[in-house]
C-alpha positions, 0 to 999 in steps of 0.5 A: 500499500505504501509503495503505491502511495509513493507512486501516486504522490509522484504522479500528483506532484509532477502533474500538479506542478506542471499544471500550476506552471502552465496556468499561473506562472507561464506568460502567456499560459499554455495548454499543458496536455497539448505540448511536448511538456506533457510528454516530458512530464511522463518521462520525469514521472517514470524516472522518479518511479525507477529511482524510488524503486531502486533505492527501496522506498518506501519499505527498505529503509529501517531507520529514520536516518536511512529513510531521509538519505534514501529519500533525498538521493531518490528525488535529487537523482531523479531531477539530475537525470531528467536535467541531463536528458534535457541538456543532451537533447537541447530541449528544456521544455519541462520547466525547472520549477516543475523539476526542482519543485517536485524534488523538494516536495517529494522528500517529505512525501517519501519520508511519510510513506517510509513511516507508513511502510515501517508501521505496516511491516511491523504488523505484517511480521506477525501476519503469518504465525507458522506451526511446522510439523516436520523434521529438525533438518526441514525446520532449520532449512525453513528458518534460514531461508525465511531470514534471508529471502522470503517472499511473504513475511512469516515467523515460525512460532512452533515446531512439532515432530510428526510422530508427536502431532499424531493422536490415538485411534478414536480420539476426536480431532478437536482434542488432538495435540496438533490442534491443542498446540496451534491454539496455544501458540495462536498460529495462523498457518500450519505447515505439514511435511511428507511424513505428517501428511501420511499420518491420517490422524495428523490430516484429520486434525489439520482438517479441524484447524482448517475449519476454524480458519487456519491455513494449511500448507504442505511443506513443498507448497509453503516453500513454493509460495513463501520462499519462491523455490522448489525444495530438493526433495521435489526434484523428481521427474513427475513433479517437474513435468510442469508447463514451461512458458517458453516451451508450451505457450507460443504467445509468451515465447514470441512476446518475450523474444520481442521484448529481448530484441528491444532491450538488446537494441538499447543495450547495443547502443549503450555498448557502443557508447561505452567502448571508447571509455572502456578502451581508454581505461584498459590502456591505463589500468587493464592492458589487454584485449577489450572483450572477454569471450567464454563458452557457455551452455545455452538453450537445448544444451547448445554452446555459444561464446558469451561476450563481456568487457574483460575485467581480469588480467590477461591469461587469468580469466580461463577464457577457454572455459577451464577457469575456477568458480568465480568468487566475490572479490576475486583476486584475479580481477583488476581494479579497473575491472572491479569498477566495471563489474560494480557498475555492471558495465562489463555486461553491456557486450551481452547485448550482442548475445541477446540479439543473436538469440544466445541469451534472453534478458531473463532466464537461468544463468548460463554456465560453462560446459565443464560445470554443466557436465559435472553438475549434470552427473550430481544434481537431479534433472539439472539439464531441465534448466536448458529447456529455455534461453539462459538470461542476463539476469534471473530469479536465482540471481536476485534471490540468492548470493553469488554462487561459488561452489557446487552447494551454491549451484544446488541451492540456485537450481531450486530457484531456477526450477521455481522460475521454470514452473512459474515462467511468465511475463509478469514474473519476468518484469518482477525479476527485471525490477528487482535487478534494477533495484539491485544495480542502483543499490550497488549490489547484484552479480 
């Protein structure tokens, strides 16, 4: 709710000031919607929305100081971006009164919305009080994921082992231990693992709780809805026979490819602009070839050569595909290469891969052939991720920290399978939005 208040405030502020300028300040007055100023104001609104989202307003700032800093940066950076665009185009049709007036007025509005979001998040934190009937290992995995990357707020308030949740034959479900424990804890949601689901007395009690208004979820469904991934024990052939949007929905596949071509074209323009600056930086601090090429596995298991601006010293990047797992703060990365990585400029050449059809904007991470061969032997149904084009960004990339070993690859595979199960345009846009936020906040890999 608070997020939409932010966006609504942006629209009202920019449009309101533009209308005031057109009717009161301008001499002579002019029709606001009948001039190019209207188009510029829409562009300004878009820039302000992106900067506010990128800085996590209104939800992410947890203190008043952080909220103030984020609010000022979001408002000022939006004004600077639109001012630079007008300067580059030689067109200042959006008055400074509107640009800088909006920046000044939006700071207190952002702060107000951040305050509302903070109050709302405190309430939401108690919204889902979860009683879990599962093994110790499963519960610990849930606790870890809920702390790190939950999609919906939840708190585990109680745990029962499946044998402890059962009841003697003939005992009414309303008198069972699971029902009593849920009432004692004030639980609003009960999660059952496979062992609990196989116990008829536990299921009878769950039905009783369901009739009382509590929500009941299987462990797998809870992980799917609250964490956005497919648990490892679900990686079985039957459970993976779901429709994949890019494979089974022709219209989605075509629209996705059209959007890739549009994004690839814009990325190509940015790549052309960046080439001379990167080349000069290489001459000073990163001598060697401009581009880095490496074999990666794409759709249907076909290999292609991915393109990036080189960020490592020559002969240190494993260009043949035989390199080590890349790690955060990799010592092989040069200082200038580190700058390219942190700003994500090194990714710009991949626009060529997108236009060629090697990559999509959103999809599973493209891996090197020798890693794919190793992981395919050790992880169940790993090759399923190659049903679609790999992506410049993806669900696993925005949900999980940078992968540096086989354990991380196994964790990310659960997110990639979830993406395949839920693939659609709305999810793709959601991933792109999160990626933009991560880039603006200086994160992401």
